[in-house]
SEVEX-137054 format. One record per atom (N, C-alpha, C): z, y, x. Coordinates in steps of 0.02 Angstrom, whole numbers, padded with zeros to 5 digits, always signed. Atoms other than C-alpha are relative to their C-alpha. Layout:
N
ZYX/...
END
This chain:
274
+00046-00007+00043/+04726+06671+00830/-00010-00058-00054/-00027+00054+00059/+04779+06596+00671/-00078+00001-00030/+00067+00019+00020/+04627+06507+00584/-00005+00007-00067/-00001-00009+00053/+04594+06594+00421/-00050-00035-00066/+00076+00023+00042/+04418+06535+00351/+00006-00065-00015/+00010+00076+00053/+04381+06356+00271/-00088+00009+00010/+00060+00040+00018/+04200+06287+00302/+00006-00076-00023/-00028+00060+00011/+04184+06144+00205/-00089-00053+00032/+00076+00046-00035/+04019+06000+00280/+00018-00070-00005/-00006+00050-00019/+03990+05859+00233/+00084-00052-00027/-00083+00018+00024/+04177+05824+00134/+00042+00013+00051/-00046-00030-00026/+04248+05897+00281/+00017+00081+00008/-00018-00044-00006/+04351+06026+00302/+00028+00037+00068/+00016-00015-00082/+04308+06133+00469/+00033+00067-00012/-00054-00060+00020/+04455+06281+00485/-00020+00053+00057/+00039-00052-00020/+04381+06435+00561/+00036+00048+00015/-00024-00103+00017/+04429+06630+00605/-00040+00036+00069/+00023-00047-00025/+04339+06772+00682/+00042+00039+00004/-00030-00046-00014/+04398+06923+00771/-00033+00045+00056/+00015-00041-00066/+04356+07082+00885/-00095+00029-00052/+00066-00006+00045/+04175+07162+00863/-00040+00016+00072/+00043+00004-00045/+04032+07153+00995/-00040-00048+00021/+00039+00054-00035/+03924+07006+01099/+00046-00043-00063/-00032+00059+00010/+03985+06866+01005/-00002-00061+00052/-00044+00072-00057/+04081+06725+01105/+00034-00052-00065/-00053+00043+00035/+04122+06556+01012/+00014-00048+00072/-00011+00046-00063/+04235+06448+01105/+00031-00054-00058/-00029+00094+00021/+04269+06226+01080/+00038-00014+00032/-00062+00036-00053/+04411+06156+01144/-00025-00074-00002/+00010+00063-00020/+04423+05976+01186/+00054-00057-00036/-00061+00061+00032/+04542+05814+01136/+00044-00016+00076/-00026+00016+00100/+04661+05796+01092/+00032+00073-00022/-00025-00066+00008/+04681+05990+01073/-00020+00009-00059/+00018-00043+00049/+04637+06115+00970/-00020+00084-00005/-00004-00069-00029/+04604+06303+00969/+00052+00020+00005/-00057-00023-00032/+04772+06353+00994/-00001+00002+00082/+00014-00010-00074/+04730+06312+01177/-00030+00072+00028/+00035-00040-00022/+04617+06437+01173/-00006+00084-00001/-00009-00051+00034/+04688+06571+01064/+00020+00058+00044/-00016-00066-00050/+04760+06704+01212/-00048+00026+00029/+00057-00032-00047/+04607+06713+01278/-00050+00044-00027/+00034-00046+00024/+04525+06736+01129/+00045+00062-00041/-00055-00042+00016/+04641+06860+01088/-00023+00072+00041/+00015-00048-00046/+04602+06950+01244/-00068+00030-00014/+00075-00015-00012/+04420+06938+01243/-00021+00059-00083/+00020-00048+00075/+04413+07032+01047/+00017+00047+00023/+00006-00079+00021/+04446+07181+01110/-00078+00021+00047/+00076-00014-00002/+04240+07183+01173/-00035-00051-00002/+00045+00033+00019/+04192+07048+01092/+00006-00018-00071/+00005+00031+00080/+04157+06956+00919/+00027-00053+00015/-00020+00069-00038/+04261+06803+00951/+00012-00058-00061/-00008+00037+00061/+04269+06654+00846/+00018-00092+00033/-00019+00068-00010/+04363+06487+00844/-00004-00042-00043/+00004+00044+00076/+04370+06350+00746/+00048-00086+00043/-00028+00073-00028/+04450+06167+00760/-00047-00043-00043/+00082+00053+00020/+04311+06004+00748/+00034-00028-00061/+00006+00043+00083/+04324+05898+00585/+00071-00053+00040/-00026+00048-00044/+04474+05785+00638/+00075+00018+00034/-00057-00034-00094/+04595+05902+00764/+00032+00064-00044/-00027-00061+00030/+04710+06041+00725/+00016+00012-00079/-00013-00027+00077/+04694+06135+00546/-00067-00041-00038/+00037+00028+00037/+04553+06051+00511/+00023-00061-00019/-00023+00064+00046/+04538+05898+00378/+00012-00047+00045/-00030+00082-00048/+04599+05709+00451/-00014-00054-00040/+00056+00069+00037/+04488+05612+00322/+00011-00075+00022/+00007+00066-00053/+04520+05425+00387/-00072-00028-00040/+00085+00051+00004/+04341+05381+00320/-00041+00044+00029/+00060-00033-00040/+04264+05523+00412/-00014-00025+00068/-00017+00002-00093/+04217+05489+00587/-00023+00074+00027/-00016-00045-00031/+04233+05601+00700/-00019+00011+00070/+00042+00001-00059/+04121+05558+00843/-00020+00057+00037/+00039-00032-00033/+04017+05637+00968/-00051+00053-00036/+00088-00006+00064/+03848+05639+00840/+00049+00054-00056/-00030-00060+00058/+03973+05733+00706/+00012+00041+00034/-00019-00068-00026/+04048+05859+00817/-00061+00030+00006/+00065-00028-00029/+03873+05908+00878/-00017+00014-00061/-00002-00006+00056/+03826+05909+00695/+00020+00060-00051/-00068-00086+00030/+03976+06014+00635/-00014+00064+00038/+00010-00075-00034/+03950+06142+00790/-00074+00027-00057/+00067-00040+00050/+03763+06164+00721/+00015+00027-00053/-00009-00036+00074/+03796+06180+00543/+00061+00076+00023/-00055-00035+00027/+03955+06295+00560/-00038+00082+00060/+00026-00057-00043/+03842+06418+00700/-00056+00009-00039/+00046-00041+00047/+03703+06438+00560/+00048+00010-00050/-00035-00055+00058/+03848+06475+00434/+00015+00083+00037/+00005-00077-00003/+03882+06608+00535/-00042+00035+00039/+00041-00021-00021/+03722+06657+00563/-00001+00045+00062/-00001-00020-00063/+03745+06670+00764/-00088+00013+00026/+00062+00034-00058/+03604+06702+00880/+00011+00031+00049/-00013+00030-00073/+03618+06658+01058/+00076+00025+00014/-00067-00026-00011/+03808+06683+01060/+00018-00036+00076/-00044+00002-00065/+03915+06662+01232/+00030-00064-00022/-00054+00066+00008/+04001+06480+01217/+00032-00037+00058/-00029+00036-00054/+04151+06436+01334/+00030-00051-00064/-00012+00066+00025/+04177+06252+01301/+00067-00034+00051/-00056+00042-00036/+04336+06134+01376/-00010-00076-00024/-00008+00077+00013/+04341+05948+01384/-00057+00007-00036/+00046+00029+00074/+04268+05878+01227/-00044+00026-00024/+00038-00067+00032/+04206+06026+01181/-00059+00003+00043/+00069-00013-00054/+04081+06022+01343/-00056-00048-00041/+00058+00053-00002/+03976+05886+01277/-00009+00013-00070/+00012-00007+00055/+04009+05932+01093/-00070+00063+00012/+00042-00059-00017/+03906+06113+01153/-00069-00014+00027/+00041+00022-00056/+03788+06038+01263/-00036-00076-00055/+00050+00031+00043/+03733+05915+01118/-00032+00029-00064/+00030-00063+00050/+03707+06073+00996/-00045+00011+00034/+00056-00055-00073/+03619+06160+01135/-00078-00047+00004/+00045+00033-00035/+03512+05999+01217/-00056-00026-00056/+00029+00037+00029/+03483+05878+01084/-00031+00029-00083/+00016-00026+00043/+03483+05996+00928/-00033+00084+00009/+00033-00050-00018/+03416+06146+00997/+00045+00072-00016/-00056-00045+00002/+03558+06255+00948/-00019+00066+00052/-00024-00067-00044/+03540+06429+01044/+00038+00040+00026/-00075-00021-00030/+03670+06476+01173/-00043+00097+00045/-00003-00044-00046/+03652+06657+01272/+00009-00035+00051/-00019+00028-00070/+03747+06559+01406/+00058-00045-00037/-00034+00042+00015/+03868+06424+01409/+00058+00003+00065/-00039+00013-00059/+04027+06413+01507/+00033-00075+00004/-00047+00084+00002/+04111+06225+01557/+00060+00017+00011/-00072-00010-00034/+04282+06219+01589/+00025-00059-00012/-00032+00068+00006/+04351+06031+01654/-00029-00001-00057/+00021+00010+00033/+04212+05980+01546/-00020-00065-00005/+00051+00054-00013/+04170+05805+01480/-00077+00014-00004/+00079-00027-00001/+03996+05790+01522/-00046-00045+00030/+00042+00058-00028/+03965+05648+01633/+00021-00042+00023/-00066+00047-00025/+04032+05477+01652/+00012+00008+00055/-00040+00052+00040/+04134+05385+01696/+00053+00071-00031/-00064-00056+00013/+04273+05528+01586/+00034-00077-00040/-00068-00004+00034/+04445+05492+01489/+00015-00046+00053/-00080+00010-00045/+04601+05445+01576/+00024-00063+00004/-00034+00062+00002/+04683+05277+01622/+00028-00018-00063/-00049+00018+00065/+04798+05287+01461/-00051+00013-00056/+00050-00007+00067/+04636+05346+01346/-00030-00080+00006/+00017+00073+00019/+04554+05195+01403/+00029-00071-00025/-00031+00048+00023/+04698+05092+01381/+00006+00006-00084/-00019-00005+00089/+04724+05154+01180/-00070-00031-00022/+00057+00009+00034/+04537+05146+01149/-00014-00078+00012/+00020+00090+00012/+04547+04943+01177/+00048-00017-00026/-00054+00010+00058/+04709+04950+01089/+00006+00027-00053/+00001-00060+00048/+04682+05065+00970/+00084-00040-00070/-00041+00006+00060/+04756+04964+00815/+00046-00019+00017/-00079+00004-00019/+04925+04905+00920/+00027+00059-00006/-00044-00053-00014/+04945+05078+00972/+00009+00043-00061/+00020-00022+00080/+04916+05142+00783/+00052-00019-00035/-00071+00022+00018/+05077+05040+00727/+00052+00035+00042/-00051-00002-00034/+05179+05100+00848/+00068+00072-00044/-00065-00049+00033/+05364+05185+00778/-00026+00071+00006/+00017-00116-00029/+05344+05409+00748/+00026-00008+00049/-00041-00040-00073/+05476+05430+00872/-00039-00043+00079/+00030+00024-00027/+05402+05319+00979/-00092+00014+00043/+00065-00037+00018/+05212+05373+00949/+00022+00064+00046/+00010-00076-00033/+05274+05559+01009/+00035-00022+00072/+00002+00009-00066/+05338+05483+01142/-00052-00004+00075/+00061+00030+00005/+05185+05410+01202/-00030+00058+00028/+00032-00081+00001/+05101+05582+01153/+00015+00049+00036/-00006-00067-00026/+05191+05705+01231/+00000-00043+00088/-00011+00019-00084/+05210+05590+01417/-00091+00001+00005/+00103-00019-00033/+04985+05591+01392/-00013+00048+00010/+00005-00085-00009/+04987+05785+01370/+00012+00021+00045/-00020-00014-00031/+05096+05793+01486/-00047+00011+00068/+00060+00030-00060/+04975+05719+01625/-00048+00027+00015/+00061-00031-00002/+04844+05843+01594/+00023+00074+00048/-00023-00049-00022/+04959+05970+01658/+00021-00022+00078/-00026+00011-00068/+04978+06002+01860/+00064+00027+00012/-00069-00026-00039/+05138+06099+01854/+00042-00013-00042/-00063+00018+00063/+05222+06041+01685/+00011+00057-00067/+00033-00019+00072/+05205+06099+01511/+00079+00029-00031/-00083-00025+00052/+05347+06230+01419/+00005-00024-00050/-00030+00019+00047/+05448+06148+01272/-00059+00025-00051/+00037-00025+00052/+05334+06278+01160/-00064-00022-00006/+00133-00003-00012/+05138+06245+01234/+00044-00079-00034/-00011+00054-00012/+05220+06065+01216/-00011-00034-00079/-00016+00005+00086/+05255+06064+01041/-00070+00027-00049/+00036-00007+00042/+05116+06158+00981/-00066-00032+00017/+00055+00023-00023/+04982+06050+01066/+00023-00069-00046/+00000+00062+00026/+05080+05865+00999/+00018+00006-00093/-00017-00005+00082/+05134+05927+00811/-00048-00022-00019/+00077+00025+00048/+04948+05901+00733/-00007-00062+00010/+00004+00048-00013/+04973+05729+00794/+00045-00038-00023/-00064+00046+00038/+05135+05670+00716/-00009+00007-00064/+00005+00006+00070/+05164+05620+00548/-00058-00053-00016/+00046+00048+00008/+05092+05482+00469/-00114+00026+00012/+00065-00013-00001/+04911+05567+00460/-00044+00008+00072/+00020-00006-00065/+04913+05635+00611/-00024-00037+00073/-00022+00035-00046/+04966+05492+00723/-00049-00055-00013/+00042+00029+00047/+04824+05395+00600/-00072+00019+00063/+00064-00049-00015/+04695+05528+00665/+00003+00021+00089/-00005-00036-00061/+04748+05561+00855/-00018-00097+00044/+00010+00066-00025/+04704+05356+00883/-00063-00002-00023/+00082+00003+00012/+04547+05370+00784/-00041+00028+00032/+00078-00034-00035/+04461+05492+00878/+00004-00029+00077/-00004+00032-00063/+04506+05402+01036/-00064-00070+00000/+00021+00062+00003/+04436+05235+00971/-00084+00037-00034/+00078-00013+00020/+04266+05319+00909/-00017+00043+00069/+00056-00011-00089/+04240+05393+01103/-00023-00028+00000/+00040+00066-00041/+04111+05320+01185/-00051+00038+00051/+00025-00024-00080/+04023+05361+01348/-00087+00007-00020/+00051-00021+00023/+03851+05333+01269/-00024+00062-00029/+00046-00069+00039/+03850+05494+01162/+00027+00050+00066/-00001-00030-00065/+03861+05583+01350/-00071+00002+00046/+00047+00017-00053/+03731+05478+01443/-00063+00029-00021/+00086-00030+00030/+03570+05551+01320/+00029+00060+00027/+00013-00093-00024/+03635+05726+01405/-00020-00004+00062/-00006-00002-00059/+03631+05661+01580/-00067+00021+00015/+00080-00023-00021/+03451+05674+01612/-00023+00068-00031/+00032-00077+00007/+03430+05838+01505/+00013+00031+00046/-00029-00066-00049/+03519+05935+01627/-00030+00034+00026/+00038-00025-00056/+03390+05967+01734/-00041+00041-00039/+00045-00022+00078/+03300+06052+01559/+00053+00073-00005/-00022-00087-00001/+03438+06201+01565/-00006+00046+00009/+00024-00060-00034/+03383+06372+01582/+00050+00068-00018/-00030-00048+00023/+03514+06462+01510/+00068+00022+00052/-00050+00003-00059/+03657+06551+01635/+00041-00056-00036/-00051+00051-00007/+03789+06420+01648/+00057+00002+00056/-00041+00000-00044/+03938+06432+01716/+00079-00053+00002/-00045+00056-00031/+04076+06289+01804/+00059+00020-00005/-00057-00023-00028/+04253+06327+01792/+00042-00083+00006/-00047+00083+00005/+04370+06162+01856/+00065-00009+00042/-00066+00013-00049/+04552+06136+01897/-00009-00026+00060/-00008+00041-00065/+04567+06074+02082/+00045-00064-00004/-00072+00048-00008/+04710+05959+02027/-00017-00046-00053/+00032+00033+00061/+04610+05899+01867/+00026-00078+00023/-00030+00079-00007/+04686+05689+01852/-00046-00006-00038/+00031+00037+00082/+04598+05675+01680/-00086-00003+00019/+00037+00021-00055/+04426+05724+01776/-00018+00030+00029/-00015-00030-00066/+04430+05744+01931/-00065+00057+00031/+00058-00060-00016/+04324+05882+02007/-00060-00010+00051/+00058+00034-00018/+04190+05788+02101/-00043+00009-00071/+00033-00012+00051/+04136+05802+01916/-00041+00060-00010/+00045-00059-00005/+04100+05982+01936/-00061+00023+00054/+00067-00016-00071/+04007+05974+02098/-00079-00043-00019/+00058+00049+00040/+03891+05834+01991/-00022+00051-00035/+00021-00053+00047/+03890+05952+01853/-00069+00059+00022/+00028-00072-00038/+03838+06100+01968/-00064-00016+00039/+00060+00012-00011/+03714+05999+02040/-00068-00007-00047/+00064+00025+00065/+03633+05947+01879/-00033+00056-00050/+00035-00016+00061/+03619+06084+01792/-00039+00064+00038/-00002-00083-00040/+03512+06227+01883/-00020+00054-00002/-00037-00079+00008/+03547+06394+01932/+00075+00022-00013/-00056+00005+00044/+03722+06352+01867/+00040+00040+00056/-00060-00034-00060/+03884+06433+01960/+00060-00057+00003/-00060+00025+00014/+04040+06360+01997/+00074+00016+00027/-00068-00017-00016/+04210+06407+02011/+00065-00041-00011/-00045+00034-00007/+04364+06295+02083/+00071+00037-00004/-00044-00034+00015/+04525+06345+02016/+00086-00032+00047/-00067+00044-00018/+04685+06291+02135/+00069-00011-00041/-00055+00016+00064/+04842+06217+02058/+00008+00028-00040/+00029-00001+00075/+04762+06209+01911/-00043-00095-00012/+00058+00073+00038/+04726+06007+01807/-00025+00023-00031/+00038-00028+00064/+04649+05987+01650/+00010+00044-00025/-00027-00061+00041/+04765+06104+01563/-00001+00052+00034/+00003-00061-00032/+04704+06247+01666/+00033+00080-00043/-00013-00052+00026/+04745+06363+01528/+00080+00024+00005/-00086-00020-00013/+04937+06342+01563/+00010-00003+00046/+00015-00001-00079/+04910+06291+01725/-00024+00073+00056/+00038-00045-00041/+04818+06443+01790/-00029+00039-00055/+00014-00051+00037/+04815+06571+01641/-00030+00062+00041/+00034-00048-00022/+04754+06719+01733/-00049+00003+00030/+00089+00009-00026/+04646+06643+01841/-00082-00028-00032/+00036-00006+00045/+04545+06587+01714/-00025+00037-00047/+00024-00069+00044/+04555+06739+01587/-00049+00049+00070/+00038-00047-00063/+04497+06822+01767/-00078-00010-00001/+00093+00017+00015/+04340+06720+01775/-00048-00021-00049/+00016-00007+00059/+04304+06718+01599/-00044+00085+00010/+00009-00080-00003/+04322+06907+01611/-00076+00030+00051/+00046-00026-00069/+04207+06917+01765/-00080-00035-00024/+00092+00043+00023/+04055+06808+01691/-00028+00031-00054/+00040-00068+00030/+04049+06919+01539/-00032+00024+00003/+00002-00066-00019/+04057+07055+01614/-00088+00003+00067/+00068+00013-00029/+03920+06986+01729/-00069+00006-00011/+00066+00025+00045/+03809+06920+01582/-00031+00069-00032/+00010-00042+00002/+03825+07089+01536/-00061+00056+00015/+00053-00056-00035/+03733+07184+01645/-00061-00027+00009/+00068+00045+00000/+03593+07061+01648/-00046+00036-00037/
END
């Protein structure tokens, strides 16, 4: 679903789009991804829901100004502002990876009302970050100076590691392209440099207070955020439910699209009946 709209917030340009009619569903992407990861699922759910997609500031089609911070504090506040701009009342939120922490911060720290929350291979509990992610974080200035062709190779190798089965060439292109070129390369390393586990540490003691329906979906073969985090998250959030998807890694969207779509549809259908 192409992002046709623009929302300006604190000098940042946030790209977003909406489609369909019915109960509101908001998709949140993670890092180093964009809303393109959720596009086929948003398109399918738009048959029965009003679906909202957006790119976080510093990602995808949104602005990548080097003077703007892109950490989790900023992203949580940006999401809160966007929800207010959309004037949504209790949307269903579906969040992957870093988007999980963004959604949890908006809900737990800023009081954003959700009808439900679905966390997919989400950044929520420490520790998080792949070995490569942590290596780059400790050596950001070095990686930022890589020649463009070398950066592309490193980037694609990094992205490839998130899939259990391997990515098609067209999928790799759509995921990697926003992070290439001078602006994209700088933005890629900037968002890693500003990642900090303290931004999720503050959430951990608050998870027990969650009262909204929460469903957790996780790829059994996720090497970026192993499935033990799913079990810990399930235990931490009262009344939450958990589904593990076999033969799927962190990029469950490509590894097991049918299983993921089935889980999302089942979850939303169950909520509509309660």
